[in-house]
A tleap script that builds the chain and sets N, CA, C and O, in Angstrom:
source leaprc.protein.ff14SB
mol = sequence {
  NMET ALA ILE LEU LEU VAL PHE VAL ALA LEU
  GLN PHE CYS ASP LEU ALA THR THR LEU VAL
  PHE LEU ARG HIE GLY VAL GLY GLU GLY ASN
  PRO LEU MET ALA ALA LEU ILE ARG VAL SER
  PRO GLN PRO ALA VAL ALA LEU LEU LEU VAL
  LYS ALA ALA ALA CYS GLY LEU ALA VAL TYR
  ALA TRP ARG SER ARG ARG THR ARG LEU LEU
  ARG ARG ALA ASN LEU PHE PHE ALA LEU CYS
  VAL GLY TRP ASN LEU LEU ALA ILE ALA SER
  CALA
}
set mol.1.N position { 31.270 148.149 232.558 }
set mol.1.CA position { 30.328 148.925 231.761 }
set mol.1.C position { 30.887 150.195 231.281 }
set mol.1.O position { 30.544 150.662 230.195 }
set mol.2.N position { 31.779 150.800 232.092 }
set mol.2.CA position { 32.415 152.118 231.800 }
set mol.2.C position { 33.183 152.033 230.541 }
set mol.2.O position { 33.185 152.997 229.775 }
set mol.3.N position { 33.861 150.911 230.258 }
set mol.3.CA position { 34.667 150.757 229.082 }
set mol.3.C position { 33.792 150.829 227.840 }
set mol.3.O position { 34.183 151.398 226.820 }
set mol.4.N position { 32.594 150.239 227.940 }
set mol.4.CA position { 31.673 150.235 226.764 }
set mol.4.C position { 31.106 151.646 226.563 }
set mol.4.O position { 30.980 152.095 225.424 }
set mol.5.N position { 30.773 152.331 227.617 }
set mol.5.CA position { 30.298 153.707 227.555 }
set mol.5.C position { 31.369 154.675 226.911 }
set mol.5.O position { 31.063 155.562 226.114 }
set mol.6.N position { 32.635 154.418 227.332 }
set mol.6.CA position { 33.716 155.217 226.698 }
set mol.6.C position { 33.779 154.937 225.163 }
set mol.6.O position { 33.975 155.851 224.363 }
set mol.7.N position { 33.614 153.696 224.800 }
set mol.7.CA position { 33.627 153.306 223.368 }
set mol.7.C position { 32.498 154.065 222.667 }
set mol.7.O position { 32.727 154.694 221.633 }
set mol.8.N position { 31.298 154.013 223.212 }
set mol.8.CA position { 30.192 154.691 222.534 }
set mol.8.C position { 30.393 156.160 222.442 }
set mol.8.O position { 30.069 156.757 221.415 }
set mol.9.N position { 30.929 156.793 223.496 }
set mol.9.CA position { 31.187 158.244 223.470 }
set mol.9.C position { 32.280 158.547 222.425 }
set mol.9.O position { 32.167 159.540 221.707 }
set mol.10.N position { 33.308 157.736 222.326 }
set mol.10.CA position { 34.288 157.925 221.282 }
set mol.10.C position { 33.684 157.776 219.903 }
set mol.10.O position { 34.086 158.493 218.987 }
set mol.11.N position { 32.734 156.875 219.716 }
set mol.11.CA position { 32.121 156.714 218.414 }
set mol.11.C position { 31.351 157.983 218.052 }
set mol.11.O position { 31.404 158.463 216.920 }
set mol.12.N position { 30.643 158.504 219.034 }
set mol.12.CA position { 29.869 159.790 218.825 }
set mol.12.C position { 30.856 160.936 218.477 }
set mol.12.O position { 30.596 161.732 217.575 }
set mol.13.N position { 31.986 161.000 219.207 }
set mol.13.CA position { 32.958 162.043 218.913 }
set mol.13.C position { 33.564 161.870 217.592 }
set mol.13.O position { 33.784 162.860 216.894 }
set mol.14.N position { 33.854 160.677 217.193 }
set mol.14.CA position { 34.423 160.388 215.853 }
set mol.14.C position { 33.417 160.754 214.745 }
set mol.14.O position { 33.797 161.327 213.724 }
set mol.15.N position { 32.176 160.428 214.947 }
set mol.15.CA position { 31.089 160.784 214.005 }
set mol.15.C position { 31.050 162.294 213.904 }
set mol.15.O position { 31.114 162.845 212.806 }
set mol.16.N position { 30.950 162.945 214.999 }
set mol.16.CA position { 30.796 164.450 214.938 }
set mol.16.C position { 32.005 165.116 214.336 }
set mol.16.O position { 31.840 165.986 213.481 }
set mol.17.N position { 33.187 164.769 214.723 }
set mol.17.CA position { 34.334 165.403 214.139 }
set mol.17.C position { 34.519 165.047 212.661 }
set mol.17.O position { 34.962 165.898 211.890 }
set mol.18.N position { 34.202 163.845 212.249 }
set mol.18.CA position { 34.289 163.489 210.835 }
set mol.18.C position { 33.328 164.295 210.026 }
set mol.18.O position { 33.689 164.764 208.946 }
set mol.19.N position { 32.061 164.489 210.516 }
set mol.19.CA position { 31.170 165.254 209.759 }
set mol.19.C position { 31.649 166.737 209.661 }
set mol.19.O position { 31.463 167.375 208.625 }
set mol.20.N position { 32.233 167.245 210.687 }
set mol.20.CA position { 32.742 168.627 210.663 }
set mol.20.C position { 33.839 168.726 209.632 }
set mol.20.O position { 33.775 169.625 208.793 }
set mol.21.N position { 34.849 167.862 209.631 }
set mol.21.CA position { 35.917 167.993 208.708 }
set mol.21.C position { 35.525 167.719 207.263 }
set mol.21.O position { 36.143 168.237 206.333 }
set mol.22.N position { 34.465 166.880 207.078 }
set mol.22.CA position { 33.988 166.694 205.747 }
set mol.22.C position { 33.308 167.986 205.182 }
set mol.22.O position { 33.405 168.326 204.003 }
set mol.23.N position { 32.621 168.661 206.123 }
set mol.23.CA position { 32.032 169.964 205.682 }
set mol.23.C position { 33.111 171.045 205.383 }
set mol.23.O position { 32.882 171.973 204.607 }
set mol.24.N position { 34.297 170.889 206.030 }
set mol.24.CA position { 35.356 171.814 205.675 }
set mol.24.C position { 36.192 171.437 204.442 }
set mol.24.O position { 37.190 172.069 204.096 }
set mol.25.N position { 35.710 170.364 203.809 }
set mol.25.CA position { 36.422 169.949 202.590 }
set mol.25.C position { 37.625 169.017 202.773 }
set mol.25.O position { 38.359 168.728 201.828 }
set mol.26.N position { 37.805 168.550 204.037 }
set mol.26.CA position { 38.845 167.552 204.211 }
set mol.26.C position { 38.377 166.196 203.816 }
set mol.26.O position { 37.283 165.812 204.230 }
set mol.27.N position { 39.099 165.445 203.063 }
set mol.27.CA position { 38.732 164.119 202.599 }
set mol.27.C position { 38.890 163.042 203.654 }
set mol.27.O position { 39.759 163.101 204.523 }
set mol.28.N position { 38.006 162.049 203.539 }
set mol.28.CA position { 38.106 160.938 204.502 }
set mol.28.C position { 39.379 160.088 204.250 }
set mol.28.O position { 39.656 159.744 203.101 }
set mol.29.N position { 40.126 159.758 205.261 }
set mol.29.CA position { 41.384 159.086 205.089 }
set mol.29.C position { 41.209 157.538 204.907 }
set mol.29.O position { 42.036 156.901 204.254 }
set mol.30.N position { 40.156 156.960 205.475 }
set mol.30.CA position { 39.952 155.536 205.393 }
set mol.30.C position { 39.349 155.293 203.964 }
set mol.30.O position { 38.283 155.824 203.656 }
set mol.31.N position { 40.026 154.500 203.111 }
set mol.31.CA position { 39.511 154.277 201.731 }
set mol.31.C position { 38.163 153.587 201.741 }
set mol.31.O position { 37.287 153.926 200.945 }
set mol.32.N position { 37.985 152.631 202.622 }
set mol.32.CA position { 36.641 151.947 202.721 }
set mol.32.C position { 35.452 152.901 203.092 }
set mol.32.O position { 34.367 152.895 202.509 }
set mol.33.N position { 35.785 153.700 204.110 }
set mol.33.CA position { 34.787 154.724 204.478 }
set mol.33.C position { 34.495 155.735 203.430 }
set mol.33.O position { 33.358 156.143 203.190 }
set mol.34.N position { 35.642 156.147 202.777 }
set mol.34.CA position { 35.427 157.166 201.703 }
set mol.34.C position { 34.617 156.575 200.556 }
set mol.34.O position { 33.825 157.302 199.957 }
set mol.35.N position { 34.770 155.305 200.220 }
set mol.35.CA position { 33.924 154.713 199.177 }
set mol.35.C position { 32.505 154.682 199.633 }
set mol.35.O position { 31.607 155.033 198.867 }
set mol.36.N position { 32.272 154.288 200.815 }
set mol.36.CA position { 30.918 154.233 201.386 }
set mol.36.C position { 30.234 155.619 201.406 }
set mol.36.O position { 29.050 155.744 201.093 }
set mol.37.N position { 30.959 156.583 201.758 }
set mol.37.CA position { 30.441 157.995 201.731 }
set mol.37.C position { 30.092 158.394 200.343 }
set mol.37.O position { 29.057 159.028 200.138 }
set mol.38.N position { 30.923 158.047 199.346 }
set mol.38.CA position { 30.659 158.424 198.002 }
set mol.38.C position { 29.302 157.802 197.412 }
set mol.38.O position { 28.592 158.447 196.640 }
set mol.39.N position { 29.020 156.599 197.801 }
set mol.39.CA position { 27.827 155.908 197.309 }
set mol.39.C position { 26.575 156.200 198.136 }
set mol.39.O position { 25.477 155.838 197.713 }
set mol.40.N position { 26.698 156.834 199.285 }
set mol.40.CA position { 25.606 157.160 200.111 }
set mol.40.C position { 25.039 158.482 199.762 }
set mol.40.O position { 25.810 159.375 199.409 }
set mol.41.N position { 23.722 158.698 199.829 }
set mol.41.CA position { 23.127 159.937 199.496 }
set mol.41.C position { 23.536 161.038 200.510 }
set mol.41.O position { 23.615 162.217 200.165 }
set mol.42.N position { 23.796 160.610 201.787 }
set mol.42.CA position { 24.241 161.574 202.785 }
set mol.42.C position { 25.447 160.948 203.507 }
set mol.42.O position { 25.410 159.767 203.853 }
set mol.43.N position { 26.478 161.702 203.728 }
set mol.43.CA position { 27.675 161.143 204.492 }
set mol.43.C position { 27.259 160.718 205.887 }
set mol.43.O position { 27.773 159.737 206.424 }
set mol.44.N position { 26.339 161.446 206.468 }
set mol.44.CA position { 25.924 161.098 207.856 }
set mol.44.C position { 25.254 159.712 207.915 }
set mol.44.O position { 25.395 159.011 208.917 }
set mol.45.N position { 24.557 159.323 206.899 }
set mol.45.CA position { 23.932 158.022 206.880 }
set mol.45.C position { 24.976 156.909 206.842 }
set mol.45.O position { 24.876 155.907 207.551 }
set mol.46.N position { 25.925 157.108 206.038 }
set mol.46.CA position { 27.047 156.095 205.913 }
set mol.46.C position { 27.767 156.004 207.201 }
set mol.46.O position { 28.061 154.906 207.672 }
set mol.47.N position { 28.071 157.142 207.802 }
set mol.47.CA position { 28.840 157.109 209.067 }
set mol.47.C position { 27.980 156.485 210.156 }
set mol.47.O position { 28.503 155.713 210.961 }
set mol.48.N position { 26.721 156.775 210.218 }
set mol.48.CA position { 25.818 156.228 211.317 }
set mol.48.C position { 25.755 154.695 211.129 }
set mol.48.O position { 25.781 153.980 212.131 }
set mol.49.N position { 25.680 154.196 209.981 }
set mol.49.CA position { 25.624 152.781 209.709 }
set mol.49.C position { 26.954 152.076 210.281 }
set mol.49.O position { 26.915 151.036 210.938 }
set mol.50.N position { 28.062 152.722 209.973 }
set mol.50.CA position { 29.311 152.125 210.424 }
set mol.50.C position { 29.446 152.200 211.922 }
set mol.50.O position { 29.905 151.261 212.572 }
set mol.51.N position { 29.037 153.338 212.465 }
set mol.51.CA position { 29.174 153.520 213.932 }
set mol.51.C position { 28.197 152.578 214.690 }
set mol.51.O position { 28.499 152.055 215.762 }
set mol.52.N position { 27.018 152.398 214.070 }
set mol.52.CA position { 26.056 151.469 214.735 }
set mol.52.C position { 26.629 149.963 214.711 }
set mol.52.O position { 26.503 149.197 215.666 }
set mol.53.N position { 27.230 149.657 213.590 }
set mol.53.CA position { 27.856 148.313 213.518 }
set mol.53.C position { 29.018 148.170 214.513 }
set mol.53.O position { 29.197 147.130 215.147 }
set mol.54.N position { 29.789 149.241 214.623 }
set mol.54.CA position { 30.916 149.256 215.596 }
set mol.54.C position { 30.380 149.076 217.041 }
set mol.54.O position { 30.919 148.300 217.830 }
set mol.55.N position { 29.344 149.793 217.337 }
set mol.55.CA position { 28.814 149.699 218.698 }
set mol.55.C position { 28.213 148.261 218.948 }
set mol.55.O position { 28.327 147.727 220.051 }
set mol.56.N position { 27.586 147.668 217.920 }
set mol.56.CA position { 27.143 146.309 218.077 }
set mol.56.C position { 28.276 145.313 218.337 }
set mol.56.O position { 28.153 144.408 219.162 }
set mol.57.N position { 29.412 145.508 217.592 }
set mol.57.CA position { 30.510 144.660 217.876 }
set mol.57.C position { 31.142 144.920 219.229 }
set mol.57.O position { 31.658 143.992 219.852 }
set mol.58.N position { 31.116 146.153 219.698 }
set mol.58.CA position { 31.623 146.508 221.048 }
set mol.58.C position { 30.775 145.848 222.074 }
set mol.58.O position { 31.329 145.360 223.059 }
set mol.59.N position { 29.448 145.782 221.936 }
set mol.59.CA position { 28.585 145.191 222.905 }
set mol.59.C position { 28.905 143.694 222.969 }
set mol.59.O position { 28.982 143.112 224.050 }
set mol.60.N position { 29.093 143.074 221.779 }
set mol.60.CA position { 29.435 141.708 221.742 }
set mol.60.C position { 30.851 141.444 222.517 }
set mol.60.O position { 30.985 140.515 223.313 }
set mol.61.N position { 31.789 142.278 222.223 }
set mol.61.CA position { 33.074 142.101 222.909 }
set mol.61.C position { 32.938 142.309 224.378 }
set mol.61.O position { 33.567 141.583 225.148 }
set mol.62.N position { 32.167 143.241 224.811 }
set mol.62.CA position { 31.908 143.485 226.216 }
set mol.62.C position { 31.210 142.305 226.869 }
set mol.62.O position { 31.596 141.905 227.967 }
set mol.63.N position { 30.256 141.769 226.270 }
set mol.63.CA position { 29.469 140.621 226.804 }
set mol.63.C position { 30.338 139.375 226.901 }
set mol.63.O position { 30.175 138.539 227.790 }
set mol.64.N position { 31.280 139.279 225.941 }
set mol.64.CA position { 32.171 138.114 226.002 }
set mol.64.C position { 33.482 138.357 226.702 }
set mol.64.O position { 34.462 137.624 226.572 }
set mol.65.N position { 33.432 139.484 227.484 }
set mol.65.CA position { 34.523 139.852 228.433 }
set mol.65.C position { 35.889 140.113 227.712 }
set mol.65.O position { 36.945 139.807 228.267 }
set mol.66.N position { 35.858 140.638 226.562 }
set mol.66.CA position { 37.057 140.944 225.790 }
set mol.66.C position { 37.420 142.464 226.074 }
set mol.66.O position { 37.445 143.298 225.168 }
set mol.67.N position { 37.681 142.741 227.315 }
set mol.67.CA position { 37.928 144.122 227.720 }
set mol.67.C position { 39.223 144.626 227.198 }
set mol.67.O position { 39.335 145.827 226.952 }
set mol.68.N position { 40.241 143.781 227.005 }
set mol.68.CA position { 41.487 144.216 226.387 }
set mol.68.C position { 41.270 144.701 224.987 }
set mol.68.O position { 41.840 145.718 224.590 }
set mol.69.N position { 40.464 144.007 224.227 }
set mol.69.CA position { 40.099 144.468 222.906 }
set mol.69.C position { 39.409 145.834 222.918 }
set mol.69.O position { 39.705 146.719 222.115 }
set mol.70.N position { 38.475 145.966 223.865 }
set mol.70.CA position { 37.780 147.322 223.913 }
set mol.70.C position { 38.728 148.389 224.365 }
set mol.70.O position { 38.622 149.516 223.880 }
set mol.71.N position { 39.652 148.120 225.264 }
set mol.71.CA position { 40.652 149.181 225.638 }
set mol.71.C position { 41.497 149.617 224.423 }
set mol.71.O position { 41.756 150.804 224.223 }
set mol.72.N position { 41.912 148.636 223.631 }
set mol.72.CA position { 42.655 148.937 222.446 }
set mol.72.C position { 41.852 149.743 221.452 }
set mol.72.O position { 42.337 150.706 220.858 }
set mol.73.N position { 40.576 149.310 221.283 }
set mol.73.CA position { 39.701 150.046 220.368 }
set mol.73.C position { 39.501 151.485 220.853 }
set mol.73.O position { 39.472 152.425 220.058 }
set mol.74.N position { 39.365 151.636 222.174 }
set mol.74.CA position { 39.191 152.966 222.719 }
set mol.74.C position { 40.411 153.848 222.478 }
set mol.74.O position { 40.280 155.041 222.205 }
set mol.75.N position { 41.608 153.248 222.582 }
set mol.75.CA position { 42.830 154.045 222.299 }
set mol.75.C position { 42.835 154.402 220.829 }
set mol.75.O position { 43.152 155.544 220.495 }
set mol.76.N position { 42.511 153.517 219.959 }
set mol.76.CA position { 42.523 153.722 218.589 }
set mol.76.C position { 41.560 154.844 218.172 }
set mol.76.O position { 41.931 155.704 217.373 }
set mol.77.N position { 40.305 154.846 218.715 }
set mol.77.CA position { 39.364 155.817 218.366 }
set mol.77.C position { 39.650 157.150 219.044 }
set mol.77.O position { 39.263 158.188 218.508 }
set mol.78.N position { 40.296 157.167 220.170 }
set mol.78.CA position { 40.726 158.420 220.860 }
set mol.78.C position { 41.787 159.069 219.862 }
set mol.78.O position { 41.751 160.275 219.620 }
set mol.79.N position { 42.689 158.257 219.321 }
set mol.79.CA position { 43.608 158.852 218.342 }
set mol.79.C position { 42.931 159.339 217.084 }
set mol.79.O position { 43.298 160.378 216.536 }
set mol.80.N position { 41.939 158.590 216.623 }
set mol.80.CA position { 41.172 159.035 215.435 }
set mol.80.C position { 40.505 160.412 215.701 }
set mol.80.O position { 40.554 161.295 214.845 }
set mol.81.N position { 39.879 160.590 216.897 }
set mol.81.CA position { 39.270 161.836 217.220 }
set mol.81.C position { 40.301 162.949 217.277 }
set mol.81.O position { 40.048 164.055 216.799 }
set mol.82.N position { 41.433 162.676 217.841 }
set mol.82.CA position { 42.506 163.672 217.913 }
set mol.82.C position { 42.959 164.002 216.477 }
set mol.82.O position { 43.212 165.166 216.167 }
set mol.83.N position { 43.057 163.052 215.657 }
set mol.83.CA position { 43.519 163.298 214.222 }
set mol.83.C position { 42.485 164.152 213.560 }
set mol.83.O position { 42.829 165.121 212.883 }
set mol.84.N position { 41.155 163.808 213.741 }
set mol.84.CA position { 40.115 164.656 213.146 }
set mol.84.C position { 40.154 166.096 213.676 }
set mol.84.O position { 39.933 167.036 212.913 }
set mol.85.N position { 40.429 166.274 214.954 }
set mol.85.CA position { 40.494 167.665 215.482 }
set mol.85.C position { 41.693 168.388 214.846 }
set mol.85.O position { 41.600 169.585 214.573 }
set mol.86.N position { 42.775 167.718 214.612 }
set mol.86.CA position { 43.906 168.377 213.921 }
set mol.86.C position { 43.544 168.728 212.479 }
set mol.86.O position { 43.898 169.811 212.011 }
set mol.87.N position { 42.877 167.878 211.792 }
set mol.87.CA position { 42.415 168.094 210.444 }
set mol.87.C position { 41.446 169.354 210.432 }
set mol.87.O position { 41.540 170.209 209.552 }
set mol.88.N position { 40.576 169.419 211.383 }
set mol.88.CA position { 39.659 170.526 211.468 }
set mol.88.C position { 40.441 171.848 211.659 }
set mol.88.O position { 40.192 172.849 210.986 }
set mol.89.N position { 41.404 171.799 212.617 }
set mol.89.CA position { 42.160 172.990 212.953 }
set mol.89.C position { 43.006 173.427 211.782 }
set mol.89.O position { 43.240 174.628 211.648 }
set mol.90.N position { 43.486 172.543 210.919 }
set mol.90.CA position { 44.342 172.965 209.815 }
set mol.90.C position { 43.566 173.294 208.579 }
set mol.90.O position { 44.135 173.822 207.624 }
set mol.91.N position { 42.237 172.992 208.555 }
set mol.91.CA position { 41.407 173.287 207.378 }
set mol.91.C position { 41.003 174.721 207.201 }
set mol.91.O position { 40.308 175.053 206.241 }
savepdb mol mol.pdb
quit
């Protein structure tokens, strides 16, 4: 269960840091996410939809005992949060 909670926490951190760097004028690096943000009335809505979908997939992975996949996803999103913090610091 802890691995799933870490995933959810990292999603929240990624959401928060992405919103902060978008407010500082830093562009979204993921082209698919950037396109979704452009067509959404609010960037937060687009990000929340993507994060909700990611959490749904994480629950599925956890229930099907794919902990290795969740560990790798956690590492990836920890790096994303770190990248976002660097973008905020340099903005």
